FIPAKE-857394 format. One record per residue (C-alpha): residue number from 1; residue in one letter; x, y, z. Coordinates in Angstrom, 2 decimals, padded with zeros to 5 digits, always signed. Layout:
% FIPAKE-857394
+-----+------+---------+---------+---------+
! seq ! type !      px !      py !      pz !
+-----+------+---------+---------+---------+
! NUM !    A !       X !       Y !       Z !
...
+-----+------+---------+---------+---------+
END
This chain:
% FIPAKE-857394
+-----+------+---------+---------+---------+
! seq ! type !      px !      py !      pz !
+-----+------+---------+---------+---------+
!   1 !    X ! +077.06 ! +239.96 ! +201.97 !
!   2 !    X ! +078.95 ! +242.76 ! +203.72 !
!   3 !    X ! +082.56 ! +243.46 ! +203.27 !
!   4 !    X ! +084.59 ! +244.41 ! +206.36 !
!   5 !    X ! +085.95 ! +248.08 ! +206.77 !
!   6 !    X ! +089.40 ! +247.17 ! +205.54 !
!   7 !    X ! +087.94 ! +245.00 ! +202.54 !
!   8 !    X ! +089.60 ! +241.86 ! +203.31 !
!   9 !    X ! +086.68 ! +239.82 ! +204.62 !
!  10 !    X ! +083.33 ! +239.57 ! +203.67 !
!  11 !    X ! +080.46 ! +238.50 ! +206.23 !
!  12 !    X ! +077.85 ! +236.43 ! +204.74 !
!  13 !    X ! +075.34 ! +235.74 ! +207.46 !
!  14 !    X ! +075.13 ! +235.57 ! +211.67 !
!  15 !    X ! +073.51 ! +232.84 ! +213.56 !
!  16 !    X ! +072.36 ! +232.74 ! +217.13 !
!  17 !    X ! +073.46 ! +229.01 ! +217.72 !
!  18 !    X ! +073.16 ! +226.83 ! +221.05 !
!  19 !    X ! +076.75 ! +225.80 ! +222.30 !
!  20 !    X ! +076.76 ! +223.97 ! +225.32 !
!  21 !    X ! +074.15 ! +225.73 ! +227.69 !
!  22 !    X ! +074.70 ! +229.02 ! +225.80 !
!  23 !    X ! +073.54 ! +230.78 ! +222.90 !
!  24 !    X ! +076.56 ! +232.36 ! +221.06 !
!  25 !    X ! +076.42 ! +234.67 ! +218.03 !
!  26 !    X ! +078.25 ! +233.45 ! +215.41 !
!  27 !    X ! +079.42 ! +235.43 ! +212.46 !
!  28 !    X ! +080.01 ! +233.70 ! +209.26 !
!  29 !    X ! +082.28 ! +234.74 ! +206.18 !
!  30 !    X ! +085.12 ! +234.48 ! +204.19 !
!  31 !    X ! +088.38 ! +236.14 ! +203.49 !
!  32 !    X ! +091.41 ! +237.37 ! +205.61 !
!  33 !    X ! +091.06 ! +238.25 ! +209.51 !
!  34 !    X ! +093.56 ! +240.28 ! +211.01 !
!  35 !    X ! +095.44 ! +237.08 ! +212.48 !
!  36 !    X ! +098.77 ! +236.75 ! +213.63 !
!  37 !    X ! +100.61 ! +233.20 ! +213.06 !
!  38 !    X ! +102.96 ! +232.25 ! +216.28 !
!  39 !    X ! +103.69 ! +228.51 ! +214.37 !
!  40 !    X ! +101.92 ! +226.73 ! +211.63 !
!  41 !    X ! +099.43 ! +225.24 ! +213.90 !
!  42 !    X ! +099.08 ! +228.39 ! +216.61 !
!  43 !    X ! +097.73 ! +231.89 ! +215.89 !
!  44 !    X ! +096.44 ! +234.89 ! +217.81 !
!  45 !    X ! +094.03 ! +237.90 ! +217.27 !
!  46 !    X ! +092.77 ! +240.65 ! +218.76 !
!  47 !    X ! +089.24 ! +240.53 ! +217.37 !
!  48 !    X ! +086.50 ! +241.68 ! +220.08 !
!  49 !    X ! +082.57 ! +241.98 ! +220.05 !
!  50 !    X ! +080.35 ! +244.51 ! +221.28 !
!  51 !    X ! +076.56 ! +243.25 ! +221.44 !
!  52 !    X ! +073.79 ! +245.12 ! +222.87 !
!  53 !    X ! +075.89 ! +248.09 ! +224.12 !
!  54 !    X ! +078.00 ! +245.74 ! +226.76 !
!  55 !    X ! +081.75 ! +245.85 ! +226.83 !
!  56 !    X ! +083.52 ! +244.50 ! +224.48 !
!  57 !    X ! +084.84 ! +240.52 ! +225.15 !
!  58 !    X ! +087.12 ! +238.67 ! +223.32 !
!  59 !    X ! +085.92 ! +236.55 ! +220.35 !
!  60 !    X ! +086.65 ! +233.40 ! +219.20 !
!  61 !    X ! +088.04 ! +232.53 ! +215.88 !
!  62 !    X ! +087.66 ! +229.14 ! +214.19 !
!  63 !    X ! +089.34 ! +228.60 ! +210.69 !
!  64 !    X ! +089.31 ! +225.30 ! +208.66 !
!  65 !    X ! +092.49 ! +222.98 ! +209.06 !
!  66 !    X ! +094.62 ! +222.79 ! +206.02 !
!  67 !    X ! +096.36 ! +219.42 ! +205.88 !
!  68 !    X ! +096.76 ! +219.56 ! +209.66 !
!  69 !    X ! +098.34 ! +223.00 ! +209.39 !
!  70 !    X ! +095.91 ! +226.32 ! +209.98 !
!  71 !    X ! +098.41 ! +228.62 ! +208.43 !
!  72 !    X ! +099.25 ! +226.33 ! +205.32 !
!  73 !    X ! +095.60 ! +226.53 ! +204.62 !
!  74 !    X ! +094.33 ! +230.08 ! +205.77 !
!  75 !    X ! +097.54 ! +231.97 ! +204.23 !
!  76 !    X ! +098.04 ! +229.93 ! +200.90 !
!  77 !    X ! +096.61 ! +231.04 ! +197.89 !
!  78 !    X ! +095.74 ! +229.07 ! +194.97 !
!  79 !    X ! +097.67 ! +229.90 ! +191.59 !
!  80 !    X ! +095.24 ! +230.93 ! +188.75 !
!  81 !    X ! +093.69 ! +228.39 ! +186.10 !
!  82 !    X ! +093.84 ! +225.18 ! +188.44 !
!  83 !    X ! +091.03 ! +223.02 ! +188.19 !
!  84 !    X ! +088.08 ! +223.69 ! +190.33 !
!  85 !    X ! +089.11 ! +227.17 ! +190.44 !
!  86 !    X ! +088.00 ! +230.35 ! +188.04 !
!  87 !    X ! +090.34 ! +231.92 ! +185.85 !
!  88 !    X ! +089.11 ! +235.26 ! +187.07 !
!  89 !    X ! +089.95 ! +236.08 ! +190.56 !
!  90 !    X ! +088.19 ! +238.22 ! +192.86 !
!  91 !    X ! +089.75 ! +241.40 ! +192.68 !
!  92 !    X ! +090.01 ! +241.49 ! +196.82 !
!  93 !    X ! +091.10 ! +238.85 ! +198.84 !
!  94 !    X ! +089.15 ! +235.54 ! +198.14 !
!  95 !    X ! +091.91 ! +233.24 ! +196.51 !
!  96 !    X ! +092.16 ! +230.24 ! +198.52 !
!  97 !    X ! +089.87 ! +227.38 ! +199.54 !
!  98 !    X ! +090.27 ! +227.48 ! +203.13 !
!  99 !    X ! +089.63 ! +231.43 ! +203.77 !
! 100 !    X ! +085.81 ! +230.12 ! +205.31 !
! 101 !    X ! +085.78 ! +231.37 ! +209.14 !
! 102 !    X ! +083.91 ! +231.69 ! +212.40 !
! 103 !    X ! +083.80 ! +234.84 ! +214.66 !
! 104 !    X ! +082.33 ! +233.56 ! +217.60 !
! 105 !    X ! +080.84 ! +236.18 ! +220.19 !
! 106 !    X ! +079.74 ! +235.48 ! +223.72 !
! 107 !    X ! +076.37 ! +236.88 ! +224.65 !
! 108 !    X ! +075.73 ! +238.70 ! +228.09 !
! 109 !    X ! +073.74 ! +236.51 ! +230.39 !
! 110 !    X ! +074.88 ! +233.61 ! +228.15 !
! 111 !    X ! +072.74 ! +234.29 ! +225.47 !
! 112 !    X ! +069.32 ! +233.91 ! +227.65 !
! 113 !    X ! +068.04 ! +237.15 ! +225.88 !
! 114 !    X ! +069.89 ! +236.88 ! +222.81 !
! 115 !    X ! +067.38 ! +238.90 ! +220.74 !
! 116 !    X ! +067.40 ! +242.01 ! +222.85 !
! 117 !    X ! +071.35 ! +242.07 ! +222.95 !
! 118 !    X ! +071.61 ! +241.62 ! +219.16 !
! 119 !    X ! +068.57 ! +244.84 ! +219.25 !
! 120 !    X ! +071.21 ! +246.70 ! +220.54 !
! 121 !    X ! +073.48 ! +246.54 ! +218.21 !
! 122 !    X ! +076.52 ! +244.16 ! +216.91 !
! 123 !    X ! +080.24 ! +245.35 ! +216.60 !
! 124 !    X ! +082.77 ! +243.15 ! +215.51 !
! 125 !    X ! +086.29 ! +244.65 ! +215.38 !
! 126 !    X ! +090.28 ! +244.23 ! +215.33 !
! 127 !    X ! +093.13 ! +246.54 ! +216.36 !
! 128 !    X ! +093.61 ! +249.97 ! +215.13 !
! 129 !    X ! +095.02 ! +250.33 ! +211.47 !
! 130 !    X ! +098.42 ! +248.60 ! +210.79 !
! 131 !    X ! +101.12 ! +249.28 ! +207.84 !
! 132 !    X ! +099.57 ! +247.42 ! +204.64 !
! 133 !    X ! +096.22 ! +246.81 ! +206.33 !
! 134 !    X ! +093.42 ! +249.22 ! +207.62 !
! 135 !    X ! +091.41 ! +248.66 ! +210.68 !
! 136 !    X ! +088.96 ! +245.70 ! +210.77 !
! 137 !    X ! +085.24 ! +246.26 ! +211.50 !
! 138 !    X ! +081.94 ! +244.71 ! +210.89 !
! 139 !    X ! +078.39 ! +246.24 ! +211.61 !
! 140 !    X ! +076.05 ! +243.78 ! +210.80 !
! 141 !    X ! +072.37 ! +244.35 ! +210.78 !
! 142 !    X ! +070.60 ! +242.85 ! +213.66 !
! 143 !    X ! +067.55 ! +241.09 ! +211.22 !
! 144 !    X ! +070.58 ! +239.64 ! +209.73 !
! 145 !    X ! +071.07 ! +237.09 ! +212.71 !
! 146 !    X ! +069.40 ! +233.36 ! +212.17 !
! 147 !    X ! +067.63 ! +232.53 ! +215.31 !
! 148 !    X ! +068.51 ! +228.87 ! +216.51 !
! 149 !    X ! +066.39 ! +226.36 ! +214.58 !
! 150 !    X ! +063.44 ! +224.25 ! +216.20 !
! 151 !    X ! +063.69 ! +220.72 ! +215.98 !
! 152 !    X ! +063.12 ! +218.98 ! +212.89 !
! 153 !    X ! +060.87 ! +216.04 ! +212.87 !
! 154 !    X ! +061.59 ! +212.65 ! +211.03 !
! 155 !    X ! +060.09 ! +211.85 ! +208.27 !
! 156 !    X ! +056.98 ! +209.46 ! +208.76 !
! 157 !    X ! +058.34 ! +205.96 ! +209.92 !
! 158 !    X ! +061.77 ! +207.13 ! +210.18 !
! 159 !    X ! +063.69 ! +207.03 ! +213.92 !
! 160 !    X ! +066.01 ! +210.11 ! +213.00 !
! 161 !    X ! +065.83 ! +213.41 ! +210.97 !
! 162 !    X ! +068.42 ! +213.93 ! +208.05 !
! 163 !    X ! +069.31 ! +217.29 ! +206.65 !
! 164 !    X ! +071.13 ! +217.26 ! +203.13 !
! 165 !    X ! +073.35 ! +220.12 ! +201.96 !
! 166 !    X ! +073.46 ! +220.19 ! +198.56 !
! 167 !    X ! +076.54 ! +222.00 ! +197.31 !
! 168 !    X ! +075.89 ! +225.01 ! +194.82 !
! 169 !    X ! +074.13 ! +223.73 ! +191.56 !
! 170 !    X ! +075.10 ! +225.13 ! +188.34 !
! 171 !    X ! +074.11 ! +224.32 ! +184.78 !
! 172 !    X ! +077.39 ! +225.29 ! +182.82 !
! 173 !    X ! +078.13 ! +221.97 ! +181.06 !
! 174 !    X ! +080.26 ! +220.48 ! +184.08 !
! 175 !    X ! +080.34 ! +216.71 ! +184.11 !
! 176 !    X ! +078.93 ! +216.18 ! +180.75 !
! 177 !    X ! +075.27 ! +216.28 ! +181.14 !
! 178 !    X ! +074.18 ! +219.99 ! +180.95 !
! 179 !    X ! +071.32 ! +219.29 ! +178.60 !
! 180 !    X ! +069.88 ! +216.63 ! +181.23 !
! 181 !    X ! +070.27 ! +218.90 ! +184.25 !
! 182 !    X ! +066.22 ! +219.39 ! +185.00 !
! 183 !    X ! +066.27 ! +215.50 ! +184.89 !
! 184 !    X ! +069.01 ! +214.70 ! +186.74 !
! 185 !    X ! +067.58 ! +217.47 ! +189.52 !
! 186 !    X ! +064.34 ! +216.32 ! +189.47 !
! 187 !    X ! +065.68 ! +212.79 ! +190.15 !
! 188 !    X ! +068.29 ! +213.54 ! +192.78 !
! 189 !    X ! +065.73 ! +215.27 ! +194.68 !
! 190 !    X ! +062.81 ! +212.60 ! +194.18 !
! 191 !    X ! +065.38 ! +210.08 ! +195.12 !
! 192 !    X ! +066.61 ! +211.17 ! +198.35 !
! 193 !    X ! +063.21 ! +212.20 ! +199.58 !
! 194 !    X ! +062.05 ! +208.38 ! +198.87 !
! 195 !    X ! +064.92 ! +207.40 ! +200.79 !
! 196 !    X ! +064.16 ! +209.32 ! +203.81 !
! 197 !    X ! +066.02 ! +211.86 ! +203.66 !
! 198 !    X ! +063.70 ! +214.89 ! +205.79 !
! 199 !    X ! +065.48 ! +218.11 ! +204.14 !
! 200 !    X ! +067.26 ! +219.67 ! +201.75 !
! 201 !    X ! +069.11 ! +222.89 ! +201.81 !
! 202 !    X ! +069.44 ! +223.83 ! +197.73 !
! 203 !    X ! +072.30 ! +226.63 ! +196.98 !
! 204 !    X ! +071.21 ! +227.68 ! +193.51 !
! 205 !    X ! +074.46 ! +229.22 ! +191.47 !
! 206 !    X ! +073.53 ! +229.58 ! +187.73 !
! 207 !    X ! +070.39 ! +227.22 ! +187.12 !
! 208 !    X ! +067.78 ! +229.14 ! +185.72 !
! 209 !    X ! +066.45 ! +226.97 ! +182.72 !
! 210 !    X ! +062.49 ! +227.26 ! +183.09 !
! 211 !    X ! +062.37 ! +223.51 ! +184.09 !
! 212 !    X ! +064.84 ! +223.34 ! +186.81 !
! 213 !    X ! +062.90 ! +226.20 ! +188.00 !
! 214 !    X ! +059.80 ! +224.64 ! +188.18 !
! 215 !    X ! +061.38 ! +221.60 ! +189.70 !
! 216 !    X ! +062.66 ! +223.28 ! +192.51 !
! 217 !    X ! +059.29 ! +225.24 ! +192.88 !
! 218 !    X ! +057.50 ! +222.03 ! +193.37 !
! 219 !    X ! +059.77 ! +220.78 ! +195.99 !
! 220 !    X ! +059.66 ! +223.73 ! +197.88 !
! 221 !    X ! +055.90 ! +224.35 ! +197.94 !
! 222 !    X ! +055.99 ! +220.71 ! +199.54 !
! 223 !    X ! +058.74 ! +222.30 ! +202.22 !
! 224 !    X ! +061.08 ! +219.43 ! +201.15 !
! 225 !    X ! +063.64 ! +221.79 ! +200.04 !
! 226 !    X ! +064.80 ! +225.13 ! +201.24 !
! 227 !    X ! +066.61 ! +227.26 ! +198.13 !
! 228 !    X ! +069.35 ! +229.74 ! +198.74 !
! 229 !    X ! +069.95 ! +232.44 ! +196.17 !
! 230 !    X ! +073.84 ! +231.83 ! +195.50 !
! 231 !    X ! +073.82 ! +233.76 ! +192.03 !
! 232 !    X ! +076.79 ! +235.97 ! +191.20 !
! 233 !    X ! +074.55 ! +239.16 ! +191.12 !
! 234 !    X ! +073.18 ! +238.57 ! +194.73 !
! 235 !    X ! +076.67 ! +238.28 ! +196.30 !
! 236 !    X ! +078.70 ! +240.85 ! +194.52 !
! 237 !    X ! +079.96 ! +238.02 ! +192.22 !
! 238 !    X ! +081.72 ! +236.59 ! +195.16 !
! 239 !    X ! +079.92 ! +233.03 ! +194.51 !
! 240 !    X ! +081.46 ! +233.46 ! +191.11 !
! 241 !    X ! +085.04 ! +234.26 ! +192.06 !
! 242 !    X ! +085.45 ! +231.95 ! +195.20 !
! 243 !    X ! +086.74 ! +228.21 ! +195.20 !
! 244 !    X ! +083.97 ! +225.72 ! +193.67 !
! 245 !    X ! +081.31 ! +228.62 ! +193.89 !
! 246 !    X ! +082.28 ! +229.48 ! +197.72 !
! 247 !    X ! +080.90 ! +225.50 ! +198.49 !
! 248 !    X ! +082.08 ! +226.11 ! +201.91 !
! 249 !    X ! +080.28 ! +228.99 ! +202.75 !
! 250 !    X ! +077.43 ! +227.17 ! +201.86 !
! 251 !    X ! +078.06 ! +223.99 ! +203.55 !
! 252 !    X ! +078.66 ! +225.82 ! +206.58 !
! 253 !    X ! +075.47 ! +227.71 ! +206.59 !
! 254 !    X ! +073.62 ! +224.48 ! +205.87 !
! 255 !    X ! +075.48 ! +223.15 ! +209.10 !
! 256 !    X ! +074.83 ! +226.17 ! +211.16 !
! 257 !    X ! +070.86 ! +226.13 ! +210.28 !
! 258 !    X ! +070.79 ! +222.42 ! +211.11 !
! 259 !    X ! +072.62 ! +222.20 ! +214.26 !
! 260 !    X ! +070.39 ! +221.50 ! +217.04 !
! 261 !    X ! +067.31 ! +220.87 ! +214.71 !
! 262 !    X ! +068.24 ! +217.56 ! +212.61 !
! 263 !    X ! +069.67 ! +214.40 ! +214.03 !
! 264 !    X ! +072.35 ! +214.36 ! +211.32 !
! 265 !    X ! +073.22 ! +215.96 ! +208.38 !
! 266 !    X ! +075.27 ! +214.91 ! +205.15 !
! 267 !    X ! +076.91 ! +217.26 ! +202.32 !
! 268 !    X ! +076.69 ! +215.96 ! +198.73 !
! 269 !    X ! +077.02 ! +217.36 ! +195.07 !
! 270 !    X ! +074.48 ! +216.71 ! +192.40 !
! 271 !    X ! +076.28 ! +213.98 ! +190.95 !
! 272 !    X ! +076.29 ! +211.78 ! +194.08 !
! 273 !    X ! +073.73 ! +209.81 ! +195.68 !
! 274 !    X ! +073.44 ! +207.90 ! +198.86 !
! 275 !    X ! +073.20 ! +203.96 ! +198.10 !
! 276 !    X ! +071.97 ! +202.13 ! +201.09 !
! 277 !    X ! +071.03 ! +199.24 ! +198.87 !
! 278 !    X ! +068.00 ! +197.43 ! +199.40 !
! 279 !    X ! +067.92 ! +198.15 ! +203.32 !
! 280 !    X ! +066.37 ! +201.54 ! +204.64 !
! 281 !    X ! +068.30 ! +204.21 ! +205.63 !
! 282 !    X ! +067.11 ! +204.23 ! +209.30 !
! 283 !    X ! +069.07 ! +201.08 ! +209.65 !
! 284 !    X ! +072.34 ! +203.02 ! +208.78 !
! 285 !    X ! +071.55 ! +205.95 ! +210.80 !
! 286 !    X ! +070.53 ! +203.53 ! +214.06 !
! 287 !    X ! +074.43 ! +202.14 ! +214.05 !
! 288 !    X ! +075.66 ! +205.64 ! +213.59 !
! 289 !    X ! +073.55 ! +206.66 ! +216.62 !
! 290 !    X ! +074.61 ! +203.57 ! +218.53 !
! 291 !    X ! +078.23 ! +204.39 ! +217.89 !
! 292 !    X ! +077.87 ! +208.03 ! +219.04 !
! 293 !    X ! +075.90 ! +207.01 ! +222.46 !
! 294 !    X ! +078.68 ! +204.08 ! +222.92 !
! 295 !    X ! +081.59 ! +206.86 ! +222.61 !
! 296 !    X ! +080.43 ! +209.05 ! +225.11 !
! 297 !    X ! +079.57 ! +211.68 ! +222.37 !
! 298 !    X ! +082.95 ! +211.23 ! +221.16 !
! 299 !    X ! +082.43 ! +209.81 ! +217.50 !
! 300 !    X ! +079.88 ! +212.14 ! +215.69 !
! 301 !    X ! +081.09 ! +211.58 ! +212.16 !
! 302 !    X ! +080.42 ! +208.68 ! +210.32 !
! 303 !    X ! +082.27 ! +208.41 ! +207.00 !
! 304 !    X ! +080.83 ! +206.15 ! +203.99 !
! 305 !    X ! +082.88 ! +205.39 ! +200.81 !
! 306 !    X ! +082.73 ! +206.54 ! +197.59 !
! 307 !    X ! +081.90 ! +204.27 ! +194.71 !
! 308 !    X ! +082.24 ! +205.51 ! +190.92 !
! 309 !    X ! +079.33 ! +204.76 ! +188.21 !
! 310 !    X ! +079.75 ! +205.06 ! +184.47 !
! 311 !    X ! +079.43 ! +208.08 ! +182.73 !
! 312 !    X ! +075.85 ! +208.84 ! +181.48 !
! 313 !    X ! +077.29 ! +209.78 ! +178.09 !
! 314 !    X ! +079.58 ! +206.97 ! +177.47 !
! 315 !    X ! +078.87 ! +204.08 ! +174.82 !
! 316 !    X ! +077.59 ! +201.57 ! +177.42 !
! 317 !    X ! +075.05 ! +204.05 ! +178.57 !
! 318 !    X ! +074.35 ! +205.08 ! +175.06 !
! 319 !    X ! +073.97 ! +201.40 ! +173.87 !
! 320 !    X ! +071.96 ! +200.80 ! +177.56 !
! 321 !    X ! +068.90 ! +203.08 ! +176.88 !
! 322 !    X ! +066.54 ! +204.46 ! +179.85 !
! 323 !    X ! +063.69 ! +206.44 ! +180.99 !
! 324 !    X ! +065.65 ! +207.70 ! +184.06 !
! 325 !    X ! +069.11 ! +208.98 ! +184.44 !
! 326 !    X ! +069.09 ! +206.98 ! +187.74 !
! 327 !    X ! +068.79 ! +203.73 ! +185.97 !
! 328 !    X ! +072.27 ! +204.36 ! +184.55 !
! 329 !    X ! +073.78 ! +204.10 ! +188.03 !
! 330 !    X ! +072.68 ! +200.73 ! +188.66 !
! 331 !    X ! +076.21 ! +199.71 ! +187.38 !
! 332 !    X ! +078.99 ! +200.38 ! +189.67 !
! 333 !    X ! +082.73 ! +199.54 ! +189.71 !
! 334 !    X ! +083.56 ! +196.29 ! +191.62 !
! 335 !    X ! +086.41 ! +197.77 ! +193.39 !
! 336 !    X ! +087.95 ! +201.32 ! +193.33 !
! 337 !    X ! +090.16 ! +201.63 ! +190.20 !
! 338 !    X ! +089.79 ! +205.29 ! +190.03 !
! 339 !    X ! +092.70 ! +207.49 ! +191.23 !
! 340 !    X ! +091.57 ! +209.35 ! +194.53 !
! 341 !    X ! +089.01 ! +206.46 ! +195.42 !
! 342 !    X ! +090.67 ! +203.77 ! +197.28 !
! 343 !    X ! +091.48 ! +205.56 ! +200.35 !
! 344 !    X ! +090.00 ! +207.39 ! +203.38 !
! 345 !    X ! +088.74 ! +211.22 ! +203.57 !
! 346 !    X ! +090.19 ! +212.70 ! +200.54 !
! 347 !    X ! +092.15 ! +209.84 ! +199.09 !
! 348 !    X ! +088.66 ! +207.82 ! +198.81 !
! 349 !    X ! +086.61 ! +210.69 ! +198.22 !
! 350 !    X ! +084.30 ! +209.67 ! +201.05 !
! 351 !    X ! +081.48 ! +212.02 ! +202.49 !
! 352 !    X ! +079.75 ! +211.57 ! +205.96 !
! 353 !    X ! +077.14 ! +211.46 ! +208.31 !
! 354 !    X ! +077.37 ! +214.45 ! +211.03 !
! 355 !    X ! +075.76 ! +214.21 ! +214.17 !
! 356 !    X ! +074.33 ! +217.66 ! +214.95 !
! 357 !    X ! +071.30 ! +217.26 ! +217.61 !
! 358 !    X ! +073.33 ! +217.74 ! +220.44 !
! 359 !    X ! +074.57 ! +221.16 ! +221.88 !
! 360 !    X ! +077.40 ! +220.10 ! +223.43 !
! 361 !    X ! +079.12 ! +218.93 ! +219.87 !
! 362 !    X ! +082.15 ! +221.15 ! +219.08 !
! 363 !    X ! +081.68 ! +224.03 ! +216.53 !
! 364 !    X ! +083.06 ! +223.30 ! +213.33 !
! 365 !    X ! +083.31 ! +224.64 ! +209.79 !
! 366 !    X ! +082.85 ! +221.26 ! +207.78 !
! 367 !    X ! +085.16 ! +219.88 ! +205.15 !
! 368 !    X ! +083.83 ! +218.03 ! +202.26 !
! 369 !    X ! +085.50 ! +214.48 ! +202.90 !
! 370 !    X ! +085.64 ! +214.61 ! +207.26 !
! 371 !    X ! +085.13 ! +217.09 ! +209.56 !
! 372 !    X ! +088.65 ! +218.60 ! +209.17 !
! 373 !    X ! +091.50 ! +218.12 ! +207.03 !
! 374 !    X ! +093.60 ! +217.46 ! +210.13 !
! 375 !    X ! +093.48 ! +213.65 ! +209.71 !
! 376 !    X ! +095.03 ! +212.84 ! +212.89 !
! 377 !    X ! +091.79 ! +214.72 ! +214.55 !
! 378 !    X ! +089.33 ! +213.41 ! +212.14 !
! 379 !    X ! +090.48 ! +209.63 ! +213.27 !
! 380 !    X ! +089.59 ! +210.64 ! +216.58 !
! 381 !    X ! +085.90 ! +211.60 ! +216.03 !
! 382 !    X ! +085.03 ! +209.66 ! +212.50 !
! 383 !    X ! +083.74 ! +206.16 ! +212.25 !
! 384 !    X ! +083.81 ! +204.08 ! +209.02 !
! 385 !    X ! +080.30 ! +202.77 ! +208.08 !
! 386 !    X ! +080.79 ! +199.38 ! +206.07 !
! 387 !    X ! +080.48 ! +199.70 ! +202.26 !
! 388 !    X ! +077.63 ! +197.36 ! +202.16 !
! 389 !    X ! +075.42 ! +199.28 ! +204.36 !
! 390 !    X ! +076.00 ! +202.43 ! +202.68 !
! 391 !    X ! +078.30 ! +204.17 ! +200.36 !
! 392 !    X ! +077.75 ! +207.13 ! +197.99 !
! 393 !    X ! +077.41 ! +206.37 ! +194.45 !
! 394 !    X ! +079.44 ! +208.96 ! +192.62 !
! 395 !    X ! +079.13 ! +210.12 ! +188.85 !
! 396 !    X ! +082.32 ! +210.74 ! +187.39 !
! 397 !    X ! +082.37 ! +211.66 ! +183.94 !
! 398 !    X ! +086.27 ! +212.44 ! +183.53 !
! 399 !    X ! +087.14 ! +208.61 ! +184.19 !
! 400 !    X ! +085.96 ! +205.56 ! +182.58 !
! 401 !    X ! +084.52 ! +207.79 ! +179.30 !
! 402 !    X ! +084.32 ! +204.73 ! +177.10 !
! 403 !    X ! +082.87 ! +202.72 ! +180.13 !
! 404 !    X ! +084.26 ! +200.03 ! +182.28 !
! 405 !    X ! +085.56 ! +196.26 ! +181.47 !
! 406 !    X ! +083.00 ! +193.90 ! +182.39 !
! 407 !    X ! +084.99 ! +192.26 ! +184.92 !
! 408 !    X ! +084.99 ! +195.46 ! +186.78 !
! 409 !    X ! +081.18 ! +196.11 ! +186.51 !
! 410 !    X ! +078.38 ! +194.62 ! +189.02 !
! 411 !    X ! +074.86 ! +195.16 ! +188.95 !
! 412 !    X ! +074.02 ! +196.99 ! +192.26 !
! 413 !    X ! +070.30 ! +198.83 ! +191.25 !
! 414 !    X ! +069.12 ! +201.41 ! +193.46 !
! 415 !    X ! +065.89 ! +201.02 ! +195.47 !
! 416 !    X ! +062.72 ! +200.72 ! +193.39 !
+-----+------+---------+---------+---------+
END
């Protein structure tokens, strides 16, 4: 975590990323870059990169789309006290959900000697100081650069490797299962390993009870998970005071670490699980790959619907009794009855499998429900997976607190 000289942008990490036939240096951060919007959809900047003592070159800046408009998403600042956002705001600039950005630096000789180039020093800078803003400059440490990852082999018996990005976890009583957190974490990891997930990146925010620590240590020793320190004290409180505990930084970090390594990636929360019925995950991913190939690599995201399950603490669940929390996810709604659960992308609370193996694929900042908030672009690159083949089983503590009527539930047991 390194602040820019004007204290408006925080650099989280640097990555050497294969893009096409090059290796490029990618800076991931959050905050306000020195950008000028010419229209809601177009912007320009004068940010440059100096790497390894070579002459400065123009950087490429990638922002998250905001409802189809860069400016709307990047410049809008959320009011205090809204749901999902901390009441105490960061004292500087991290007030919006869509400030996550990438600064992409071309490297000399197409990055073939990227380690040598980076060892010679990196400087990312903008124009001279202007009224109301100081000069923008970052000088990251060369040891901060994450190298291009090696290929990740699939689990035994699986044709594809799948990385799961677990958004920041925290046991602050969210969703009503604070006392069951360690059980939920254990079952979530074991379930997805049994499903065929190859590796999980875990972003641990505030999750420090002894049992949960033992659970994480167990799976880490087995090489199934990588735990990232997402605690406030490790980030100068940035992860505490940024939208949903800096989830977009975490998601993008996971994506950049997996790009070129895994065949597919999926992002989720601890209250969600990927459900494929009694069929193997490999069948769904094989279908996604066929869609990807037949589209000449143009369709690289595969949307999966969301199905809400009964709250763990509802009267129905308390009456059922269970030795496993996940057995309580065996009953789901028969049709979409909850708000924001019946449409596509955000309106359907959808998630998606993302193809990540090929360096020719565009470099993105992944969004929660699609590759971007721009539905027009998402429609061009997404394919809908049949709900019977796969969906997200989503726990929802704020809906159906007293349970669901019998005519709205169906038995849909998880694989044994």
